[in-house]
N, C-alpha and C positions, 0 to 999 in steps of 0.2 A: 820781279815786281815792275810794274809799268807807272810811270809818272803821268798823271793826267793833266797837262798843261795846255793852254791855248799858244797859238803861235806868238803872240805879242809877249808871253811870258818867258816862253823859251828864248826870243830874242833878248830880253832883258838880262837873262842869266848870261847868255852868250856874249852880250856886250860888257859885261864885267868878267870875262875870261873863264865862267863856269860852263863847261861842255855838257850838253845834255842832247840826248839823241832820243826823238819821238820814237815811241814804240821798242825802245831797247828793254829786254828783261834785265832790270838792275839787281844785284844781290843786296841783302841788308845793309852789309858794311857800305856799299857804293850810295846807298839811299841817304845812309846817315851822314856821309861825307858830303852829298849835295845839300842836305838839310843844314849842316853846319856852315857850308860857303854862303847859302842863301841867307841865314840868321846874321852871319858876319856883315853882309851887305846892308841889312835892316838895321843893325846897329850903327854902322858908320853913317847912314843916313839920319838915323834918329837923334845923332849928336849934332846935326846942323840946326840952324835957326831959320833957314828960309822956308817960304811956302812949298818951294820945288823939293827941299829936302824931306819935308813932311810927306808929300804926296809919294815920294820915292820910297821912303820907310814903310809907308802903308801898303804899297804894291808888293815889295820884297816880302813883308809879313804875311800877306795873303799867300805868295808863291811859297813861302816856307810851311805855312799852314796846309796847303795842299799837298806838299811832298810829305809833310808829317803824318796827314790822313792817309798816304799810300802805303804807309809801313805798318803792318799788322802788329797788333798788340803793344802799340804805342801811345 
């Protein structure tokens, strides 16, 4: 399975130590691992109180949603 993310989304994941390779054929378990990591970052930012935290939580939520949408039957 491929994850269809733009360059900025990939950079955001990489900035948090989440390695993602464009056009890589990920297994289902790898996709769920990426999803879990993206959701963890989303939760981290959602616990903050600044405007920046809110923006970042929304960005990581969108990324996690895209990853989830790439997994069949989820």
